[in-house]
C-alpha positions as CSV (number, residue, x, y, z in Angstrom):
1,X,0.1,0.0,-0.1
2,X,3.0,2.3,0.8
3,X,4.4,1.7,-2.6
4,X,1.1,2.6,-4.4
5,X,1.0,5.9,-2.5
6,X,4.6,6.6,-3.5
7,X,3.8,5.7,-7.1
8,X,0.8,8.2,-7.1
9,X,2.9,11.0,-5.6
10,X,5.7,10.3,-8.2
11,X,3.3,10.3,-11.0
12,X,1.6,13.6,-9.8
13,X,5.2,15.2,-9.5
14,X,6.1,14.1,-13.0
15,X,2.9,15.7,-14.4
16,X,3.8,18.9,-12.6
17,X,7.4,18.9,-14.2
18,X,5.8,18.2,-17.6
19,X,3.4,21.1,-17.2
20,X,6.1,23.6,-16.1
21,X,8.5,22.4,-18.9
22,X,5.7,22.9,-21.5
23,X,4.7,26.4,-20.3
24,X,8.3,27.5,-20.0
25,X,8.8,26.4,-23.7
26,X,5.7,28.2,-24.8
27,X,6.7,31.4,-23.0
28,X,10.1,31.2,-24.6
29,X,8.5,30.9,-28.2
30,X,6.5,33.9,-27.5
31,X,9.6,35.8,-26.6
32,X,11.1,34.8,-29.8
33,X,13.6,32.0,-28.8
34,X,14.4,29.7,-31.5
35,X,14.7,26.0,-30.6
36,X,16.8,23.4,-32.3
37,X,20.1,23.4,-34.1
38,X,21.1,26.7,-36.0
39,X,20.8,26.9,-39.8
40,X,23.9,25.9,-41.6
41,X,23.1,28.4,-44.4
42,X,22.4,32.2,-44.0
43,X,19.7,33.9,-46.0
44,X,22.5,35.4,-48.2
45,X,23.9,32.0,-49.0
46,X,20.5,30.5,-49.7
47,X,20.1,33.5,-52.2
48,X,23.5,32.9,-53.7
49,X,22.7,29.4,-54.1
50,X,19.4,29.9,-55.9
51,X,21.1,32.4,-58.2
52,X,23.9,29.9,-59.1
53,X,21.3,27.2,-59.8
54,X,19.4,29.5,-62.0
55,X,22.5,30.2,-63.9
56,X,22.8,26.5,-64.7
57,X,25.2,25.1,-62.1
58,X,24.2,21.7,-60.5
59,X,22.9,21.6,-57.0
60,X,25.8,19.5,-56.0
61,X,28.4,22.0,-57.5
62,X,26.6,24.9,-55.5
63,X,26.5,22.9,-52.4
64,X,30.3,22.2,-52.6
65,X,30.8,26.0,-53.1
66,X,28.7,26.7,-50.0
67,X,30.3,24.0,-48.0
68,X,27.2,22.0,-47.2
69,X,25.4,18.9,-48.4
70,X,23.2,19.0,-51.3
71,X,20.2,17.9,-49.3
72,X,20.6,20.8,-46.9
73,X,20.7,23.1,-50.0
74,X,17.5,21.4,-51.4
75,X,15.8,21.7,-48.1
76,X,16.6,25.4,-47.5
77,X,15.6,26.3,-51.1
78,X,12.3,24.6,-50.5
79,X,11.6,26.0,-47.0
80,X,12.8,29.5,-47.6
81,X,10.9,30.2,-50.8
82,X,13.7,32.4,-52.1
């Protein structure tokens, strides 16, 4: 019976921690905090990559120039709508 009570208290405490963590994350997002890994390419590099691709260079060549993987370049071009 004592173990059941301890388990209930532990579950309640875990739920409180989860709520505080989630509300802290929401507050940080409202303040403009960016979560996750920083972008490999800046906006200028993405624009340069798009211009180079438009002039006829392959995506792999442009990715080599920008020192990134070609999948990274594709993803940034798709997401940024440059």
